[in-house]
C-alpha positions, 0 to 999 in steps of 0.5 A: 830425201827424208831428213831427221824430222821426216824420219822421226815421224816415221820412226814413231809410226813404225813403233806402233805398227811393226813392233812385237809382230811375228815376221813370217817372211822377208824378201829382197826383190831388187838386186843390190838392195841388201848390202850384207850377207851375214846374218842372212835375211832368213834370220828374221823369220819367226822373230819380231822387231823389239824397238825402232830407232833413228840414227842420222838418216838411218832407221834401225829396227832391232830384233835383239842385241845381235840382230838389227835391220838398218834402212837408209831410204836415200833419195826415193825410198819409201816405206808403206804398210799394205796387205800381203796379197797386194801385188808387188810392183817393180818398185818394190825393193824389199818386204817384211811380211807379218802375221795377219797378212800385212807387209811392210814394204820398201818402195823405190819408184825410180830407175836408179836404185840407191836405197840400202838395207843392212842386216847386221849384228850391231848398227855400227857395222854399217859404215855410215853409222860408224862415222856418223856425227853428233845427234843435234837434238839431245842435251849433249849437243851443247853450244860448247861442242858445236863451237868446237866443231864450227871452228875445227875446219874452214868450211862453209856453213851449208857444207858444215851442217850437211856433213853427216860426220859432223851432225847426223840427220840434216840434209839440204832442205833443213840446212837452208831452213836453219840458216834462214832462221839464223839469218846467216849466209850458206856460203859464209865460213864457220870460222868467221862466226863470232860467239853470238852467231854460233849461239844463234846458229845452235839455237836455230838447228834445234828450233827448226828441227823440232818445229819441222817435226811438229809441222809434219805431224800436224800436216799429216793429221795422224800417223804417216810413213810418207815423207810430205811436201813440206808446205810449211817451209819458209825458203826451200823451193820458194825461188822468186817468192817474197821472203816471209820476214822482209819481202825480198825475193828468195834466191837460189844457188845451183850446183849439180843436183843440189839447190840452196835457197836463201834470202839475199836481204836477210842472209847476205846483206842484200847481195845475190850470191853468184851461182858459181861451181866453187861456192859450195865445193871448197 
């Protein structure tokens, strides 16, 4: 699933390729892709996107102050720019056709369609935006505010970082990278952190997200809408490989469809965390 760094890069690309271009047609091709009925999709015709923003894991394409397209790509959604005469495949969920014969298409090449598109008067009309937590990169994400968040509830660190009502935009992959950088166990409870550890974790959140944005741009070699394989990551999907810091073997915890990657030596005092259902559900 695209997370904050991926979506920041996509946002910048969309600003360059869709802003200011007249929309001559818009169509929802997958049943259920469009989660709203008013304003209608037809309201976009003859208009153009003025700005593109990101809120958490959402992309917001704004026509005017009372008309916005909110896209959540979920697990398998992808955005592509192609010629309008390119045949739409079964994976094409939604399309916006611009002048000069070019489309922005939302592709979801999976049997389970989860991507979501909302046409709304205000971005906050989308429930998952209305309840979204703080953005982790702006200056108002202070150590003091983060400390209050960490100590407000008894929650394991991975769960705290990936809860979108706490911090918007961090998913499973980058939470693992953040906790590795901070040298903290994913199953440790936030309420047990001392002041220095909270400062360290706060720094790691901002450092890792900015680092990932730079790495994605460098890896792509230019503008891209395609989420990359994240070859630059240090622990994610590195099970059994040596830790880049200490040489111990990277381990994983599995729960349902989620995997958590960590270094036992760097993050849990040399102990391998038992792979039990209870660890990441408390």
